[in-house]
ZAVEXTI-777652 format. One record per residue (C-alpha): residue in one letter; z, x, y. Coordinates in steps of 0.001 Angstrom, whole numbers, padded with zeros to 6 digits, always signed. Layout:
BEGIN
AZXY
...
***
This chain:
BEGIN
M+000000+000000+000000
I-000654+001034+003585
L+002012+000262+006174
F+000583-000592+009596
T+002761-000874+012699
A+001947-000690+016400
D+003357-001121+019890
W+006800+000406+019415
H+007015+001105+023165
I+009786+003689+022995
K+011497+003532+026377
L+014992+004221+027665
G+016378+003080+031008
Q+014716-000337+031108
K+016346-002715+033600
N+019309-004600+032076
V+019043-002706+028762
P+021927-000267+028081
V+020675+003109+026858
A+023245+003270+024031
W+022180-000157+022748
A+018490+000797+022944
K+019053+004072+021058
N+020990+002252+018361
R+018156-000270+017940
Y+015546+002487+017630
N+017642+004244+014997
L+018040+000990+013033
F+014274+000549+013252
F+013611+004091+012012
Q+015893+003446+009018
K+014000+000261+008136
I+010657+002067+008418
Q+011886+004755+006023
E+012959+002075+003530
I+009543+000381+003676
E+007742+003727+003363
Q+009240+004191-000099
E+006855+001474-001349
C+003807+002802+000550
S+001333+005660+000231
L+000389+005831+003922
H+001741+004698+007302
I-000594+004142+010260
I+000879+003678+013756
G-001663+001911+015941
G-000951+003039+019482
D+001620+002449+022215
L+004321+004241+020268
F+005549+005237+023729
D+005737+002942+026746
R+004856+005719+029221
V+004764+009494+029491
P+008055+010147+027668
T+011244+011571+029098
M+013137+014243+027188
E+015479+011607+025736
E+012513+009529+024574
L+010904+012599+022999
E+014195+013272+021240
L+013946+009833+019603
Y+010349+010524+018563
F+011260+013886+017061
S+014209+012393+015180
F+011827+009839+013653
I+009105+012264+012595
R+011629+014635+011014
G+012579+011850+008582
V+009029+010847+007583
K+008344+011423+003878
I+004834+009976+003397
P+001481+010801+005049
T+001453+009199+008497
I-001346+008790+011034
V-000522+008140+014687
F-003229+007270+017203
D-003007+006526+020902
G-002947+003225+022789
N-003396+002322+026431
H+000224+003216+027282
E-000423+006792+026133
A-003437+007120+028429
T-003034+009507+031359
K-006495+008781+032798
K-009837+007550+031489
N-010643+009126+028102
Y-007446+011215+028109
T-004096+010797+026362
F-000852+012764+026462
F-000740+012472+022660
S-003160+015421+022620
Q-000261+017585+023810
L+001921+016318+020948
K-000537+017030+018101
Q+000500+020566+017282
V+004258+020224+017798
T+004234+017062+015671
R+002424+018872+012851
D+004790+021859+013174
I+007844+019611+012783
N+006366+017593+009909
P+003008+018488+008289
L+002795+014971+006826
I+002038+013535+010269
H-001457+013604+011771
V-001916+012659+015435
V-005460+011312+015911
D-006925+011410+019426
I-010658+011316+018560
S-012751+008988+016412
Y-011876+009635+012786
V-013014+008563+009304
D-010597+008995+006420
Q-012512+010449+003498
G-009952+009328+000942
Y-009486+005675+001917
G-012800+005188+003705
F-011458+003449+006834
G-012252+004468+010404
I-009890+005003+013335
L-010982+004417+016927
P-008156+005547+019240
Y-007829+003982+022667
R-008903+007242+024290
E-012450+006665+022964
L-012602+002850+022968
H-014448+002602+026286
K-016960+005369+025587
K-020538+004172+025206
G-021345+003288+021587
S-017845+004192+020377
I-017521+001132+018128
E-021090+001164+016821
K-020839+004725+015468
F-018559+003563+012618
D-019698+002281+009214
T-019288-001488+009593
S-018898-001960+005837
K-015483-000267+006056
P-012236-001426+007725
L-011472-000156+011216
F-008142+000645+012876
T-008030+000617+016677
H-006079-000405+019774
V-007752-003165+021754
R-006681-006127+023847
G-007969-009391+022454
E-007927-012800+024072
I-004973-015065+024860
P-006421-018136+026592
P-006526-019007+029378
H-005415-015912+031298
V-005678-012827+029053
K-009267-011699+028605
P-010507-009153+026032
E-011098-005689+027441
V-014340-005210+025477
N-016831-007644+023971
L-015133-008588+020698
D-018512-009443+019166
R-018949-005684+018768
F-016323-005798+016000
S-017814-008784+014171
E-019619-006818+011433
F-016480-005070+010176
P-014767-006665+007164
V-011456-006417+009038
V-010109-004707+012152
F-006415-003782+012253
A-005361-003399+015882
G-002512-002620+018197
D-002048-003964+021748
L-001096-007659+021609
H+002606-007958+020819
S+002604-010995+018542
H+001054-011384+015092
S+000211-014950+016131
N-002443-013451+018447
T-004530-012474+015414
Q-008089-013676+016099
R-011560-013477+014591
N-011450-010556+012136
I-008912-008684+014298
V-005399-008570+012832
Y-002392-007629+014980
P+000955-006702+013399
G+002615-007306+016770
S+005403-005222+018224
P+008252-004562+015753
M+010814-004876+018562
T+010976-007240+021512
T+010170-005330+024682
S+011254-008075+027111
F+013945-010751+027286
H+013365-014100+025547
R+015204-017434+025614
A+015438-017439+021818
R+014863-014957+019011
V+011205-014301+018238
E+009569-013140+015024
T+008459-009498+014911
G+006956-007637+011999
Y+004501-005301+010311
L+001502-005353+007976
L+001298-004242+004358
I-002324-003591+003401
D-003774-003303-000106
E-006045-000268+000113
A-008167-001480-002830
S-009019-004988-001581
W-007987-004616+002092
N-006061-007842+001803
W-002954-007825+003959
M+000471-009422+004220
W+002547-009810+007363
E+006255-009157+006833
R+009143-009828+009198
F+011491-007295+010777
D+015115-008207+011383
L+016209-006133+014364
P+018389-006660+017451
Q+016585-008476+020253
L+016767-008972+024020
I+018014-012465+024901
R+018319-014267+028245
R+020452-017416+028544
T+021186-019842+031388
V+024826-020871+031922
R+026858-022862+034455
S+029980-020705+034676
A+030977-017054+034491
E+033219-017830+031499
E+030096-018560+029452
M+028761-015042+029981
V+029935-013498+026726
E+028977-009987+025657
T+027096-009926+022343
E+027163-006969+019971
Y+024014-007290+017819
D+021494-008782+020240
H+021768-007754+023892
T+022232-010887+026005
I+022021-011235+029773
Y+022644-014382+031779
E+021337-016271+034744
I+023992-018560+036166
E+023233-021859+037910
G+025359-023576+040531
D+025642-024503+044165
I+026001-021830+046806
Q+029805-022109+046977
E+030222-021793+043212
L+027936-018780+043005
A+029666-017024+045901
N+032706-016587+043646
V+030723-015074+040761
E+031066-011296+040697
N+028172-009060+039700
S+028388-007552+036227
T+026177-005861+033646
L+025817-009250+031937
L+024536-010998+035067
D+020783-011066+035557
K+020495-013469+038490
K+022103-016404+040291
V+020114-019622+040596
I+021173-021984+043391
K+020716-025628+042393
R+020965-028795+044436
S+020285-032441+043706
S+016580-032151+044487
E+014030-030219+042440
A+014423-027113+044594
S+016109-024050+043140
L+016758-020596+044491
I+016908-017340+042600
I+019351-014769+043931
E+018899-011277+042504
K+022111-009305+042160
E+020618-006378+044116
M+020129-008574+047224
T+022204-008053+050355
I+024057-010993+051903
E+021441-011082+054663
E+018631-011312+052098
E+020449-014083+050220
L+020908-015998+053481
A+017218-015634+054341
E+016200-016960+050920
Y+018512-019958+051288
L+017253-020819+054775
R+013626-020427+053765
Y+013458-022116+050361
I+016353-024570+050289
L+016620-025705+053913
S+012879-025148+054526
L+013461-023896+058062
K+010695-022453+060193
E+010398-018665+060301
E+011283-018661+064015
N+014542-020500+063326
I+015314-018234+060383
S+014876-015164+062608
N+017239-016627+065213
I+019900-017418+062612
L+019631-013962+061035
G+019911-012428+064500
T+023124-014378+065119
Y+024406-013335+061688
N+023720-009654+062418
D+025440-009872+065814
Y+028482-011454+064185
S+028639-008984+061298
Q+028425-006004+063667
T+031262-007460+065764
V+033396-007845+062651
E+032702-004243+061611
M+033669-002937+065057
E+036933-004853+064976
***
């Protein structure tokens, strides 16, 4: 069996995500990958392993993973590893990766595996003229390409160019449910943004003889956002990382102190109008938002009120 994963998006320091929690989740993920690898002959990682040019801490996570790999593994680049058109920083990781673990092959150019017969088109070469057509269309293709999510997300290349392949295994879209045409997405194994409820994440197991595939589910900690009415409801969770937006009127929210669990304050009133107060806002910015979106005052009146507020606050500071 071939294990296919993509879109890990290794990143530390994301807003509202504690570094210790993120590192723990990556390490749990690496352990699960190593367990699955015991039943596989090859692992292919289909791009966006990193979220950006990695920091030293993010490279440390990558190196800790590759040191534990025990089966042949191919890694190719995605759009998040691109530094500019037709270039990827993965090229600088090829040799050091091989030095740490000879089982791992970083692919940054079009590649055909002589043993299995499949082709690999890394993102670095996706937009080159004729890059797709140069492959044998009777064989499966691995690549990293954005498909379509109607009505707003458009494919980045004409997907008809892939139509002759028996199957295309691709990274980029983060949900397996976005599988379309003959293009199969494993989706991201870990949630990379906050969701209202847990979402399904997973990986593909591919039969190298028939090229039939199965999608299997990962069970990993996730990023959750909940809406509550009081600060007492903001409870720290250990497995998933949960942040909260708290709703209330302006007097109620004035008494809510900022904390690592608080994402934002949402001012509610009897009408349909609501106001989002970010915890980084100053009092003056909060006041301006309230005057503009809740009271619907004219900009001239808002400026006058803010001027009066500033005069008053300066007087208080002087006293």
